[in-house]
C-alpha positions in Angstrom: -8.1 16.0 6.9 -4.9 16.2 5.1 -3.4 12.4 4.3 0.0 11.4 2.7 -1.3 11.1 0.0 -2.9 14.4 -0.6 0.0 16.1 0.9 1.6 14.5 -1.6 -0.1 15.6 -4.6 -0.7 18.9 -3.2 3.1 19.5 -3.5 2.6 18.9 -7.4 -0.2 21.3 -7.4 -2.5 22.6 -4.9 -5.5 22.4 -7.1 -5.2 18.4 -7.5 -5.2 17.6 -3.9 -9.0 20.0 -4.7 -10.0 17.6 -7.1 -8.5 14.7 -4.6 -10.3 15.5 -1.6 -13.8 16.6 -3.8 -13.4 12.3 -4.9 -12.7 13.3 -8.8 -11.2 11.0 -10.5 -8.6 9.9 -11.8 -6.6 8.8 -15.2 -4.1 7.3 -12.4 -6.2 5.2 -10.1 -5.7 1.6 -11.8 -2.1 2.7 -12.2 -1.4 3.5 -8.1 -2.5 -0.3 -7.9 -0.3 -1.7 -10.3 2.7 -0.3 -9.3 1.8 -1.5 -5.7 3.0 -4.8 -6.7 5.4 -3.7 -9.1 7.1 -2.0 -6.4 7.5 -5.5 -4.3 6.4 -2.9 -1.4 4.2 -5.3 0.1 7.3 -8.0 0.3 9.4 -6.0 1.8 6.6 -4.7 4.9 6.3 -8.9 5.0 9.4 -9.4 5.5 10.4 -6.1 7.7 6.7 -7.2 10.3 8.0 -10.2 10.4 11.1 -8.8 12.7 8.1 -7.4 15.2 6.8 -10.7 15.9 4.8 -9.1 19.2 3.6 -5.9 16.7 -0.1 -5.4 17.5 -2.6 -3.5 14.2 -5.5 -2.3 16.6 -8.5 -3.4 16.3 -11.4 -1.1 15.9 -14.2 -1.0 18.2 -17.9 -0.2 17.3 -18.2 3.5 16.6 -14.5 3.4 16.5 -11.9 5.8 14.2 -8.8 4.2 13.3 -7.0 7.0 14.9 -9.2 6.3 18.4 -7.9 2.9 17.9 -4.6 3.4 17.7 -4.9 6.3 20.8 -6.5 3.1 23.1 -3.6 0.9 22.1 -0.7 3.4 22.9 -2.5 5.0 26.1 -0.6 3.4 28.5 2.4 1.8 26.2 5.7 2.5 27.3 7.4 -0.3 25.4 6.1 -1.9 22.3 5.2 -2.0 18.4 2.0 -1.3 16.7 1.4 -1.5 13.0 -0.5 0.9 10.8 -0.8 3.2 13.5 -2.7 6.0 12.5 -3.3 9.7 13.6 -5.4 12.9 13.2 -5.5 16.0 14.4 -5.6 19.3 13.5 -6.5 18.9 10.2 -3.9 17.2 9.0 -3.6 12.8 9.4 -1.1 9.9 8.5 -1.1 5.9 8.6 2.7 4.4 10.3 3.2 1.5 8.7 5.2 0.6 11.6 6.0 2.6 15.4 8.3 1.4 17.5 7.1 2.8 21.1 10.6 3.3 23.6 9.9 5.1 27.5 11.6 8.4 25.8 11.1 8.2 22.0 9.0 6.7 19.4 10.4 5.4 16.1 8.3 6.5 13.2 9.5 3.4 10.6 8.6 3.7 6.9 9.0 0.7 4.4 10.1 1.5 1.4 11.7 -0.9 -1.7 14.3 1.6 -2.4 17.8 -0.4 -2.5 20.9 0.4 0.0 24.2 0.0 0.5 25.2 -0.2 4.5 28.5 -0.6 3.6 28.1 3.2 1.7 26.2 4.5 4.1 24.2 7.1 3.8 24.3 9.6 0.7 21.5 12.3 1.5 23.2 15.3 0.6 25.0 16.4 -2.4 28.7 18.1 -2.2 27.0 21.4 -1.1 24.7 20.5 1.0 21.4 20.2 -0.6 19.3 16.9 -0.6 20.2 14.8 -3.5 16.8 14.7 -6.0 16.4 10.7 -5.7 15.5 11.2 -2.0 13.4 14.2 -1.3 10.3 11.6 -2.4 10.9 8.9 0.9 12.7 12.2 3.0 9.8 14.7 2.5 6.8 11.3 3.3 8.6 10.6 6.1 8.9 14.3 7.5 5.3 14.5 7.0 4.3 11.7 9.0 6.6 12.4 12.3 5.5 16.3 11.8 2.2 14.5 12.6 3.2 11.9 15.1 4.7 14.4 17.4 1.4 17.1 17.2 -1.1 14.6 17.8 1.5 12.3 20.5 3.4 15.5 21.6 6.2 13.1 21.5 10.0 12.7 20.3 9.4 10.6 17.0 12.9 9.2 15.3 12.5 8.9 11.7 14.5 5.5 10.5 14.3 4.4 6.6 13.3 0.2 6.5 15.5 0.1 2.4 16.2 -3.4 1.0 19.8 -3.8 1.6 22.1 -4.2 -1.4 25.2 -5.4 0.9 23.6 -8.1 2.8 22.8 -11.5 0.5 20.0 -13.3 0.4 19.4 -16.6 2.3 16.4 -19.3 1.2 14.6 -18.1 4.3 14.9 -14.2 3.1 13.7 -14.4 -0.7 10.2 -12.5 -1.4 8.5 -16.2 -2.1 8.5 -16.2 1.9 5.9 -13.2 1.2 1.7 -14.0 1.2 -0.1 -10.9 0.3 -3.5 -10.5 2.4 -6.4 -10.3 0.9 -8.5 -8.2 3.4 -11.5 -8.4 0.2 -11.0 -4.3 -0.5 -9.5 -3.2 -3.5 -7.9 -0.6 -2.0 -4.5 -0.9 -1.7 -4.3 1.4 1.6 -6.0 -1.6 2.9 -3.9 -4.5 1.3 -1.2 -6.0 3.6 0.9 -9.1 3.2 2.7 -11.8 5.4 6.1 -13.7 6.2 5.8 -17.3 6.3 9.2 -18.1 6.9 10.7 -19.0 9.9 11.0 -15.8 12.0 13.4 -16.7 14.6 16.0 -17.3 11.8 15.1 -14.1 9.7 16.2 -12.3 12.5 19.6 -13.1 11.8 19.4 -13.6 8.5 16.9 -10.6 6.5 18.4 -8.1 3.8 16.7 -5.1 5.3 18.6 -2.0 6.8 16.7 0.5 9.5 18.2 3.6 8.2 18.3 6.9 11.0 17.6 9.8 8.4 16.5 12.4 11.8 19.2 15.1 9.7 17.5 14.6 6.5 14.2 15.0 7.9 15.3 18.1 10.6 16.7 19.4 6.9 13.1 19.7 6.1 10.5 20.6 8.3 10.1 24.0 8.3 8.9 23.3 4.8 6.9 20.7 5.7 5.3 22.8 8.1 3.9 25.4 5.5 3.2 23.2 3.2 0.5 21.8 5.7 -0.2 25.1 6.6 -0.6 26.4 3.0 -2.2 22.7 2.1 -4.9 21.3 4.7 -7.5 24.3 4.2 -7.9 22.9 0.4 -9.3 19.8 1.9 -12.5 20.6 2.5 -13.3 23.7 1.1 -16.3 24.3 -1.5 -14.0 25.9 -3.9 -10.8 25.0 -6.2 -7.9 27.1 -5.5 -6.7 29.5 -8.4 -4.0 27.8 -10.1 -1.9 29.4 -13.4 -2.0 27.0 -16.0 0.5 25.7 -17.6 2.0 22.9 -20.3 1.6 21.1 -17.4 -1.8 20.7 -17.3 -2.1 18.9 -20.1 -1.4 16.1 -19.3 -3.0 16.3 -15.9 -4.2 12.7 -14.6 -7.8 14.7 -13.3 -8.8 15.3 -17.5 -10.7 12.9 -17.8 -14.2 11.9 -19.6 -16.7 12.4 -16.7 -19.1 15.0 -17.6 -19.7 15.4 -13.9 -16.2 15.6 -12.5 -13.6 16.6 -14.6 -10.7 18.5 -13.8 
């Protein structure tokens, strides 16, 4: 299935998506793992999850997939929170950081270690009404998740970005030294998580996070997301790579490796 990572790669180059789906080695593999620690994303995630103390992580039963475990958790749930909810349908898949379920809608919360000031408010668009470049990656990311969730569940999904609010002052209880990385015994960064070890009750009043509704910018790009998904999901699992015109950018392609068998 076309995952969020695959979608991002495919938007940069469809042939890269084919290499990725076929398991070709990439020169970025180790860099991605290091960036996971460098951008402090796992710290923000740990603090965000602590704000939902009753959140559940779907536990797979024997022979069950991640998406099936999520469906089982969602079944009959009208009010609650699921961490790492996985959805897969119609050749696309996505894992949601935090899924908040209410009787009317679900909130897709994507946690990012990006700075934002609640005093200044959202600044997603330029003077011409176009999406600012600095926000494109984040909006496309969560728009893809909303697309998959709505397609999979048939429910209306509200997109929320959880960001670091620079207008708030961090107290001793809301600093990142209260975050501990959880080792699941797997080097795949997607299988790593973190825990908050401070005072959870106090954190609710002095955290440094902002939950920003990005429904408008997501609505603006959704038709493009749908078109790109339609063009890219057929590449995953295809026996032949798509034709792409060579350019000077190909010289720095991360799939140009020293491997003999699988060298992009």
